[in-house]
N, C-alpha and C positions, 0 to 999 in steps of 0.2 A: 067312435070319438076321438077327436085327433087332439093330441097334446102338443102344446106349443109353449115357446119360451121367448122371451123378448132379450134379444141380443143389441149392445150399444157400441159401436166403433166410431170413433173419431166425432162424439156427438150426434150422430145418427142414431135412430133407434129402428130396429127390424125384427120382426116377428117369425119364427121358422118352426117348423116340427121338430120336436125332439126324435133323437136317435132311434128309439124303440120304433116309433112309427114310419122313420124312414126305411128301417129293417123291414118293416112290413109292406112300406109302400113297394120295395124293389121287386118283392116276391109277386106282390098282387099283378105288377104289369108284366111279369112272366104268364099272369092267366089264373093265379089262385085266389080265391076269395079272401078278404081279410080277417074275416071272423074264423075261419078254417085254418089258416095259418098261426093266428094268436090261440086260438084253442088245441093246436097240436103242441105249439111252444110251451102254453101253460101245463099240457098234460106231462112233455116231456121232462120240465123242470121239477115238477111235483113229484114224479114217478121215479125219475134216473138220477141219484146224486153222484155215483161215482163217474168220472168224465169218461171212460170207455164203454159204459154202459149207453150214455147220453150219445155219443158218437154213434154206437151202433143203432140206437132210437131214429137218430136225425138222418143216417144213412139210407135207413127203410124207409121213412115218411117223405122224403126227398126222391127216393126211386120210383115209390108210389105216385109222386105228383109228376114224374119226368123232368126233376130238376137237379142240376150240379149237386153233389153233396155239400163242396166248398162254399157255394153261394147260399145254401140253406144252413150250413154251420154259421158262417161268417155274419147272417142275419140275426140268427137265434142268439149268437153270442151279441150282440150288440143289443137286442131286444131284451136280454138276462141282466146284461151291466145297468141297462137304465133303468128296469123296474128294480133292480135291486138296491139301485141309489135312490128311487124316489120311495121305496119301503112297502111295495107292492108285495114281493117276494122276497124271502129269507133264502138266499143260496146255499 
């Protein structure tokens, strides 16, 4: 399910995907399934509260999927920020 937001700029209205979906979309373009990525993100967010533990988990999952850790970490941070703002996850 794609979450969208309506943005008004100079009197014009535009609908865009939210940052959490853009983060997931970036990774799905690298060949990962949307559901796999979101499930990984949710598991990491719920199981690892300490930043260094999260980084280790992100590194392991990124390596497993053959993706750079930096790309995976950035997407995770965008997703987590969006989910926290929407109230779906307590960070």
